[in-house]
C-alpha positions in Angstrom: -27.1 -13.0 -10.2 -24.0 -11.1 -11.9 -20.7 -12.7 -11.5 -17.7 -10.4 -11.6 -13.8 -11.3 -11.7 -11.8 -8.4 -10.4 -7.9 -8.8 -11.1 -5.1 -7.1 -9.5 -1.7 -9.1 -9.1 0.6 -7.0 -7.0 1.7 -5.3 -5.0 0.7 -5.0 -1.3 -0.3 -1.4 -1.3 -2.1 -1.8 -4.6 -4.3 -4.4 -3.5 -5.4 -2.7 -0.4 -6.4 0.3 -2.6 -8.6 -2.0 -4.5 -10.9 -2.9 -1.5 -13.5 0.0 -1.8 -14.3 -1.3 -5.4 -14.7 -5.0 -3.9 -16.9 -3.6 -1.0 -18.9 -1.2 -2.9 -19.6 -3.7 -5.7 -20.6 -6.6 -3.5 -23.0 -4.1 -1.4 -24.6 -2.0 -4.2 -25.0 -4.6 -7.2 -28.0 -6.8 -6.2 -27.0 -10.6 -5.9 -23.5 -9.8 -7.1 -20.8 -12.6 -6.6 -17.5 -11.1 -6.4 -14.3 -13.2 -7.0 -10.7 -12.0 -6.7 -7.6 -13.1 -8.8 -4.1 -12.0 -7.4 -0.6 -13.8 -7.0 -0.3 -16.3 -4.6 2.2 -14.5 -2.5 -0.5 -11.8 -1.7 -3.1 -14.6 -0.4 -2.9 -12.9 3.2 -4.3 -9.7 1.7 -7.7 -11.1 0.6 -8.1 -14.6 2.5 -10.3 -12.5 5.3 -12.2 -10.0 3.2 -15.9 -11.0 3.7 -16.9 -9.1 0.5 -15.1 -11.8 -1.6 -17.1 -15.1 -2.5 -14.4 -16.7 -4.0 -10.3 -16.3 -4.5 -8.0 -17.3 -7.5 -4.4 -17.2 -7.3 -1.8 -17.2 -9.9 1.3 -19.3 -9.2 3.1 -20.7 -12.0 1.3 -21.3 -15.2 -1.1 -18.7 -16.7 -2.7 -21.5 -18.6 -3.9 -23.3 -15.5 -5.4 -20.2 -13.9 -7.2 -19.3 -17.3 -8.4 -22.8 -17.3 -9.8 -22.5 -13.5 -11.4 -19.1 -14.4 -13.1 -20.5 -17.6 -15.3 -22.9 -15.2 -16.7 -19.7 -13.5 -18.3 -18.3 -16.7 -18.2 -14.7 -15.6 -20.5 -12.0 -16.7 -17.6 -9.0 -16.3 -14.1 -8.7 -15.5 -13.0 -5.8 -13.5 -9.3 -5.5 -14.6 -7.5 -3.0 -11.7 -4.0 -3.9 -12.9 -4.2 -3.5 -16.9 -1.2 -5.2 -18.1 -0.1 -7.7 -20.7 -1.1 -10.7 -18.3 -4.4 -9.3 -17.7 -5.1 -8.6 -21.2 -4.2 -12.3 -22.3 -6.6 -13.4 -19.4 -9.6 -11.0 -20.8 -8.7 -12.3 -24.3 -9.2 -15.9 -23.3 -12.2 -15.6 -21.2 -13.7 -13.5 -23.8 -16.5 -11.6 -21.6 -17.0 -8.1 -21.3 -14.4 -6.3 -19.5 -13.6 -2.9 -17.7 -10.3 -1.6 -17.2 -8.5 0.8 -14.9 -6.6 3.8 -16.9 -3.1 3.7 -15.7 -2.4 7.3 -17.1 0.9 6.1 -18.6 1.4 9.1 -20.7 0.7 11.6 -17.9 2.8 10.0 -15.6 5.6 9.9 -18.3 5.3 13.6 -18.8 5.4 14.2 -14.8 8.4 11.6 -14.4 10.5 12.8 -17.7 9.7 16.1 -18.1 8.1 17.5 -14.8 4.8 18.5 -16.6 2.0 17.9 -14.4 -1.2 16.8 -16.3 -2.1 14.3 -13.6 -5.6 14.6 -12.6 -6.3 15.6 -8.9 -8.0 12.2 -8.4 -6.9 9.6 -6.0 -5.8 6.1 -7.6 -9.1 4.6 -5.6 -11.4 7.0 -7.3 -9.8 5.9 -10.8 -10.3 2.1 -9.7 -14.0 3.0 -8.8 -14.5 4.4 -12.3 -14.4 0.8 -13.7 -17.7 -0.1 -11.7 -19.6 3.1 -12.4 -21.5 1.5 -15.4 -23.1 -0.9 -12.9 -24.4 2.2 -10.9 -21.8 1.6 -8.1 -20.5 4.8 -6.2 -18.0 5.4 -3.9 -19.3 4.8 -0.1 -16.5 7.1 1.0 -15.9 4.3 3.8 -12.1 4.3 3.0 -10.0 1.2 2.5 -10.5 -2.4 4.4 -7.8 -4.5 6.0 -9.2 -7.4 8.0 -7.0 -8.9 10.7 -7.8 -12.3 11.9 -7.9 -13.1 15.3 -5.2 -15.7 15.1 -2.9 -12.6 14.0 -3.9 -10.3 17.0 -1.0 -9.0 19.2 -0.9 -9.8 22.9 0.2 -6.9 25.0 3.0 -9.1 26.7 4.7 -9.6 23.1 5.8 -6.1 23.3 8.6 -4.7 25.8 7.3 -3.3 29.1 8.4 0.3 27.6 6.0 0.0 24.9 2.9 -1.8 26.3 1.4 1.7 27.5 1.6 3.4 24.0 3.9 3.7 21.1 4.5 5.1 17.7 4.9 3.0 14.6 7.5 3.7 11.9 7.4 1.6 8.8 10.9 1.8 7.7 10.8 -0.5 4.6 10.3 0.2 0.9 10.4 -1.6 -2.4 13.0 0.6 -3.6 16.0 2.1 -1.8 15.2 5.8 -3.1 11.6 5.5 -1.4 13.5 5.0 2.0 15.3 7.6 4.3 19.0 6.6 4.5 19.6 4.7 8.1 21.3 8.0 9.8 18.2 10.1 8.7 16.0 7.3 10.2 17.7 7.6 13.2 17.5 11.4 13.4 13.8 11.0 12.7 13.5 8.6 15.6 15.4 11.0 18.0 13.0 13.8 17.1 9.9 11.6 18.0 11.1 11.2 21.5 8.6 8.4 22.3 8.7 4.6 22.3 8.8 3.4 18.6 8.0 0.1 17.1 10.0 -0.3 13.8 8.0 -2.4 11.1 9.1 -4.2 8.1 10.3 -7.5 6.5 13.4 -9.4 7.2 15.4 -7.4 4.7 15.0 -4.4 6.9 16.0 -6.0 10.2 19.6 -4.7 9.7 18.6 -1.1 9.3 16.3 -1.5 12.4 19.4 -2.9 14.4 21.5 0.2 13.7 18.4 2.2 14.7 18.0 0.3 17.9 21.6 0.7 18.5 21.8 4.2 18.2 18.8 5.1 20.3 19.0 2.2 22.9 16.1 -0.4 23.8 14.1 2.2 25.8 12.8 3.9 23.0 13.2 1.6 20.0 11.7 -1.9 19.7 12.8 -3.4 16.2 9.9 -5.7 15.1 11.2 -5.9 11.5 11.0 -9.6 10.1 9.6 -10.8 13.7 6.0 -10.7 12.6 3.8 -11.8 9.8 2.1 -9.0 7.6 -1.3 -9.4 9.4 0.6 -9.2 12.8 2.4 -6.2 11.6 -1.0 -4.5 10.6 -2.3 -5.2 14.2 0.7 -3.4 15.5 -0.2 -0.6 13.3 -3.6 -0.6 14.4 -2.5 -0.2 18.2 -0.1 2.5 17.4 -0.8 6.2 18.5 0.4 7.4 15.2 2.3 5.9 12.1 5.3 7.3 10.3 5.9 5.4 7.0 7.8 5.5 3.6 5.9 5.2 0.5 4.8 1.4 1.0 2.4 -0.9 1.4 2.4 -0.4 5.4 1.1 3.1 4.5 -2.1 2.2 2.8 -2.5 -0.5 5.5 -2.2 2.1 8.3 -4.7 4.2 6.3 -7.2 1.5 6.0 -7.0 1.1 10.0 -7.6 4.9 10.0 -4.5 5.7 11.6 -3.0 9.2 11.2 0.0 8.9 9.1 3.2 11.0 8.6 4.1 10.0 5.0 7.6 10.4 3.7 8.4 10.5 0.1 11.6 10.5 -1.8 12.1 10.2 -5.4 8.1 9.3 -6.0 5.3 11.8 -5.4 1.9 12.0 -3.9 0.8 13.7 -7.4 0.8 10.4 -8.8 -2.4 9.8 -6.7 -1.2 7.0 -4.1 -1.1 9.1 -0.8 -3.0 7.9 2.5 -6.6 7.5 1.6 -9.5 8.9 3.7 -7.4 9.0 7.0 -5.6 11.9 8.4 -2.1 12.2 6.9 0.9 14.8 6.8 3.2 14.9 3.7 6.8 14.9 4.1 8.7 16.0 1.0 11.3 17.8 -0.6 9.7 20.2 -3.3 12.9 22.1 -3.8 14.4 20.0 -6.3 14.0 20.0 -10.1 15.0 16.3 -10.5 12.1 15.1 -8.6 10.2 12.9 -9.3 12.6 10.7 -10.8 10.3 7.8 -11.2 6.9 6.6 -10.7 8.3 3.4 -8.8 11.9 3.8 -7.7 15.5 2.9 -8.0 18.3 1.0 -6.4 20.2 4.3 -5.8 19.8 8.1 -6.9 20.3 8.3 -10.6 22.2 11.6 -9.9 24.2 10.3 -6.8 23.2 13.0 -4.5 20.0 11.5 -2.9 18.8 15.0 -2.1 14.9 14.1 -2.2 15.7 12.2 1.3 19.2 13.6 2.2 17.8 17.2 2.3 14.2 16.4 3.4 12.8 18.5 6.3 11.7 16.4 8.9 9.3 18.9 10.4 6.3 17.7 12.2 4.2 18.6 15.3 2.9 15.2 17.1 0.8 17.4 19.4 -1.4 18.4 16.6 
């Protein structure tokens, strides 16, 4: 009975994107025991995944984590993060490992020189390459996200105006250059002209309040910071469609098979992290020589004009 350890420490979206590897490995390798290791902060993302047999969390000491992992006597490590920390873990456990190719030099060429030699392969399929030696293939069932019953939203938690249907807009983003400026968020919401639930963390609540004030409570329900991640996922699940910046909630929406209107600023779908196996529409500004300027994001536009978002055409047709 082979025992596997899968490692991916961060972040929300990246961990959701590993779920096909977990599922396919568990279902396709006879007797496979699948363990998963991530940061304690991401516990909620794997707690309810039925394809994971045991979970380990990094919280503080790497030495303590390695001590726990050594006791399991793994046969194989599947490293879906491939950084210094995971390299140390692999070295100290001393078992055969398979690591995800991060394509760092291809990313550097695209971001630094705008030379695109990135393969036209989604990151999920690059993750899946790590388990190909075990005869595991992609079942094409998409991403997984499991919402426990305790976190399912009751209809009366929403305003009366939103109980018969709404569109979700995930307004957050790990970096400012991955988010529309608030005036443009307001412009987008006006174009939707349908009840909208704004989703994000506590750090997005102020932006949500500005949007709510501009459009009024009839159209906008600012849910930012009011719900935990699973509850926010349930709100995505109940939405007609989802608008999202390049953020973790975009990938959760894809896992829930929602149609996603995906908004891109300084990053690009060419890096292979667009919505996976769900209907989607990309909204991006392709008329700039400075984009992409980062594979992650910045606190502000390096050139100060932020044209990738300020000049982005908000063109979409919700009837399609």
